[in-house]
C-alpha positions in Angstrom: 180.0 -40.1 13.5 176.3 -39.9 14.2 174.0 -42.7 13.1 170.2 -42.5 13.3 168.2 -45.7 13.6 164.6 -46.5 13.1 163.9 -49.8 14.8 160.4 -51.2 14.5 158.8 -54.5 15.5 156.1 -56.0 13.3 152.7 -54.3 13.7 151.3 -57.7 14.7 153.6 -57.9 17.7 154.1 -54.3 18.8 152.5 -54.8 22.2 154.7 -57.9 22.9 158.0 -56.2 22.0 157.1 -53.0 23.9 156.5 -55.0 27.0 159.1 -57.8 26.8 162.0 -56.9 24.5 164.6 -54.1 23.8 166.4 -53.6 20.5 170.2 -53.4 20.5 172.9 -52.4 18.1 176.5 -53.8 18.1 179.1 -51.7 16.3 182.7 -52.9 16.8 183.1 -54.1 20.3 180.4 -51.8 21.7 176.7 -52.6 22.4 174.1 -49.9 22.4 170.6 -50.4 23.9 168.0 -48.6 21.9 164.3 -47.9 22.2 161.7 -49.1 19.7 161.3 -46.2 17.2 163.7 -43.4 16.4 167.2 -43.4 18.0 170.4 -41.5 17.4 173.9 -42.6 18.6 177.5 -41.5 18.2 179.8 -44.2 17.1 183.6 -44.2 16.4 184.6 -42.8 13.0 186.4 -46.0 12.1 183.2 -48.1 12.4 181.9 -49.5 9.1 179.7 -52.5 9.9 177.4 -53.6 12.7 174.2 -55.5 13.4 170.9 -54.9 15.0 169.0 -57.5 17.1 166.7 -57.7 20.1 166.9 -59.1 23.6 164.4 -60.0 26.1 164.4 -57.5 29.0 166.5 -58.9 31.8 168.8 -60.9 29.4 172.2 -59.6 28.3 173.3 -62.6 26.3 170.6 -63.9 23.9 170.3 -61.9 20.7 167.4 -62.7 18.4 166.4 -61.5 14.9 169.9 -60.2 14.1 170.7 -58.6 10.7 173.9 -56.9 9.5 174.3 -53.4 8.1 177.0 -51.3 6.6 177.9 -47.7 7.5 179.4 -45.1 5.2 182.5 -43.4 6.6 182.3 -39.6 7.1 178.7 -39.3 6.1 175.3 -39.1 7.8 174.0 -42.7 8.2 170.4 -43.8 8.7 169.6 -47.4 9.3 165.9 -48.5 9.1 165.3 -52.0 10.6 161.9 -53.6 10.7 161.3 -56.9 12.4 159.1 -59.6 10.7 155.9 -60.8 12.3 157.1 -64.3 13.4 159.3 -64.9 16.4 161.9 -66.6 14.2 162.1 -63.6 11.7 165.1 -61.4 11.4 165.2 -57.6 10.9 165.0 -56.3 7.4 167.4 -53.5 6.8 166.9 -50.7 4.3 
């Protein structure tokens, strides 16, 4: 199943996130590293939930700003995730 993601930082912190962070998506037991902006990935057909977060470049453990999302089986899925302006903010999913 193909899933498209639009992952954006807050306009206030675009430069910071472009330089120091990378967005990730976890679906099932797999982690996908994305780019800020538009992305498209193939996920297993039995996947129905996941979460989006960001990590500092060079770190593979700390996940910040995480938010859960649901996927529809068998359909085309699009997830739009926007990060709030403060460092403690989570992604908003729509």
